[in-house]
N, C-alpha and C positions, 0 to 999 in steps of 0.2 A: 504493500500500500504506500509506504514511504517513497519507494522508487517511482511509483506512478505519479504521486504528488510532485516529486522533484522533477520528473520528466515534463510534467505539465507546466511547471513554473519556468523551466528552461525554454520550452516552446513559446510560452507567453512572452518571456523576456525578449526572445529573438524577434518575434512579431512586433512587439512594441518598439524595440530599438530600430528595426527596419523601417517602420512607419515614421518614427521620429527623424531618422536619418534622411528619408526621402523628402520629408517636409523641409528640413533645413537645406538639403542638397539642391533644391530648386533655386534657392537664393544664392548658394555658394557657386553653383554652375554658372548662373548669370553673371555674378561678379568676376569669376575666374576667366570669363570670356573677354573681359575688358582689357584695354591697354592701361598703362599707368596713368596717362593723362585722363582717360575716362573715369578711372577709379577716383582720382583726385577730385573730379567734378561731382561724383556720385556719393561718396562716403564722407560722413561727418561724425564728430564725437556724439555720443548718445545724448548729452545734455545741450547740444547746440540749439540756439534760440530759434532757428528756422524750423525745428520739428513741430512747433505749435503755431507757426505763422502760416495760416491756411486761408484759402478763399475759393470761390466757385465762379468768379468772373473769368473772361478770356485772359490768357497769359500775357497778351500785349498790354493789358490794363493792370496786371498784378504779377510782377516777376516771381518765378518759382525757383527754389533751390533744386539742385540735382541735374540729371541728364535727361534730355528730351528724347521722345521716340524717334524724332527725325535724325538724331545723332547715332542711332544704332544701325548696324548692318543687318542683313536678313537673318543670319544665324543668331545674333544677339536678340533680335526682335522675337524670334521663335522661342528662345529661352525665357525671355520676359513673359511671353504669353503663357508658358508653362507655369511660371511662378505665380502669375495672377490667377490662373485657373486652379492651382492647388490651394490658393489662399481664400478663394470665394467658392460659393456653390455654382453649379452650372447656370442657375438663374441669374446670380449676381454677375458672373463672367459675361453672360450674354448681354445683360443690361449695359454693362460698362462699354462693351464694344459697339453696341447700337448707339449709345450716347456720343461716343467719339465719331461715329459715322455721320451723325447729324451735322457735324461741322462741314461736311461736303454739301449737304443740303443747304445750309446757310450760305455757303460760298456761292452756290448756284443762284440763290435768291438775291443776294446782295452784291455779288461781284467782288467782294472784299477778300483778297487772298492773304492779307496780313493778319487781321483779327480772326478770320475763320480758317484755322489750320489744324487738321487732325494730327499733325506731327508735333504740336506744341502741348504735349502732355508729359509731365516730368516725374522721374523716379529718383527718390533719395533714400539712402540708408543711414541709420544712426546706430553706431556700434558695428560690430563685425560678427555675422552669423557663424563664421568659421571658428571663433574662439570665445565669444561672449555668451553667457547664459541669458543675459538680458540685452535685447536689441530691438530695433524698430525700423520700419520703412514706410514710405508713403507713395501714393500714386495720385497725381493731381493735375488738373487743367480745367478747361471750361466745363462746368456742370458735373465735375467729378472731384471728390476729395475722399480718399480712402486712407485711413491711418491705422497701421497694424503695429501692435506691440507683442513681442514674443518673450516669454520667460520660461526657460527649460521646456521649450516646445509647446507650451500652452499659449494660445493666441487670443488676443482681443482685437476688435476692429471698431474703433470709435474715435472721433466722429465719422459717420458714414453719410456722405452727401451725394445724391444723384439728382440731376435736373434734365429737362428735355425742352428744347426749343428748335423747331416747332414741336409741340406735344402731339399734334395731328398734322402730318405733312399735307399742305394745302393743294399742291399741284404736282404735275410731272408723273413719271412712271410709277412712283411710290405713293401717289395720292391716297390719303386716307390711313396710311400707316401710323400707328400710335406707339409711342414709347412711354413707359410708366403708366400704362392703361389701367392695370389692376389697382394701383395705389389710388387712382381717381375713382374708379368704378365701385370699389368696395366702400369708399367714403360716401358716395352717392347712395348706394344701397342701404347703408346704415342710417343716414340722416332721413331718408325718405321712407324708412320702415317705422319711424317713430310716430306715435299719436300726438295730438296737439299739446297735451300736458307734458309729454316727454320732450317735444321740440322746444317748448318754452324753457326747459332746463338746458338743453344741448346748445341752442343758438344763443351765443352770448353777445353777438353784434350783428346788426342787419347788413352793414356794408362789409365787403371783403377787406382783408388785410393785404397790402400790396407786396409784402415780402415776408419771409420767415422772420419772426421776432428776434431770434437769437443771433441772426446774421452770421458773421465769422468770428464770434467771440471765442476766446481761448477757454475760459471757464464759464459754465452755465449753471445757474441755480434754478430751482423750480419756479415756473411762472405762476401767476395767480390761478387758483384752482377753479377754473370755469368748466361748464359742461355737465353732462350726465354721467353718473357712475355706472360701472359695469353691472353692479348688483341691482340697478334700477331698470335693467333691460329684461325682456322676456327671453325664453330659451332660444327662439329663432333669431332674435336680434343679437344675442350673445354669440351665436355661431358666426354671424356676419362680422361682428367685432373681432373674433378670433381669426377669421380669414384675413382681415385687414392687418392685424398684428403679425400674423404669419408672413404676409407679403414682405414686410420690412425685415423680419428675422431671417427669412429664407435667402437673403443676400449672402449670408454667412454659410460656411460648410455645415452639413446636416447635423453632425454631432454637436457642434457649438451652438447652433440654433435651437436644437432640442433641449440642451442643458439650460440655456437661458430661458426658454419658455417654461420649463419645469420650475425654475426658481421664481419666475413671475407668478405662476399659478399658485405656488406654495406661499408666497410672501405678500403679494399685493394685488391680486387680480380683481377682487371685489371693489377696491378703492380706485382703480384706474378710471380716469375721466376722458370723455370724448366731447370736445367742444368745437362748434362750427361758427363760421362767420361768412356772410355773403349769400349768393344765390344757391339754390338747391337743384339746379339743372346745368348741364354742360353748355358752354358757350358764353356764360357770364361769370364774372369773377367770384371765386370761392376760396376758402381757407379752412383747414381744420388742424387741431392738435390732439394728440393722445398723450396723456401724462400720468405716470405712476410715481411711486416713491423713488425709484432708481433711474428712471429714463424719461425722455421726452421725444416725441415724434412731431415734426411740423410739416405741413403740406400747404403750398399755395399755388393757385393758377389764376392769376389776375392780369399779369403783364401781357403785352402784345395781343390785346383783345382776347384775353383769357385763353391763350394758346401757348403758354410758357410756364412749365411746371418746375417748382423747386421742392425737394424733399430732403429731410435730414433726420438722423437718429443721433441723439446725444445721451451719453451716460453721465449722470451727475458725479459719480465717484470713479468712473472708469475711462473718461475721455483721455486720449493719448496714453492709455495704459496706466493711469494714476494708481489704480488698485494693485496692479502687478508690480509697479515700481515700489510701492509701499511694502508689499510682501517681500520683495527682493532685499530691501534695506533692513527689514526686520529679521530676516533669516540668514543673511550673509555674514560669515564670521568676520570679514574684514571691515564690516560696518558696525559691529557690536562694540 
């Protein structure tokens, strides 16, 4: 029996180490493919101030740290795609690439080849995944800001920003194509499933908010507790609510999303609020927020004649890996 248990532990350890190595190896392979000049542009100390300096406007309006997609050769670009794919779910990976491709749509619409450039998305590393137990990396450009922190192969991703302009492509061969459709449709389904008494609680403002309230803040505290609580919804409405929450969580790898959902269900589900501002049908400006004790979701579609979406997930204690960094400093011998 002891031999069987020992053999099982060895097999589990091999599987675990292989999985961990693969996850780190995606980052290491990408960095190892670079010249020294590229590494100097890409890699920063873990506590570099640019790690928390983020935005979602075009890179011509807000310079980013790191190396751009345009500066990678084909092999490096493929290695980066593998890194991004291993760090997100398939859903998250697909959304990121569709958002980047919208730059081509905007270029065709506007004729602006400087501001609308799918090569102007930047990758930056903080710390070294080859030797550090705590490290981070970011991928950012117009309408994307993904901030990854890794401690002993445990990953967190926050803030997570995705946007879409145009949210619905208005013309051309891709006319009618929607990016971030589910984030919008689940919101509409939920607000329009409420009765008048429930809507009176959920709708905290008749006019839409033109932008996410938290903007590109480094630190975010809970906003005012507006809207209707989860435990004030009926069972069908709660299912729609969970579909909406899942859509944001499912950007992350499945295991990470499942663990986070379980924690939310155990610790705060009944207290989460859904608040709405603006119109309750597509084509007119609207905004919603979902707020719990540990996190905040914001969605707005008001700009560009309500065809321009911003979404963000913020963790009050975990943005930029604050919770993992705290754990690292508490448990590391050289910090005690």
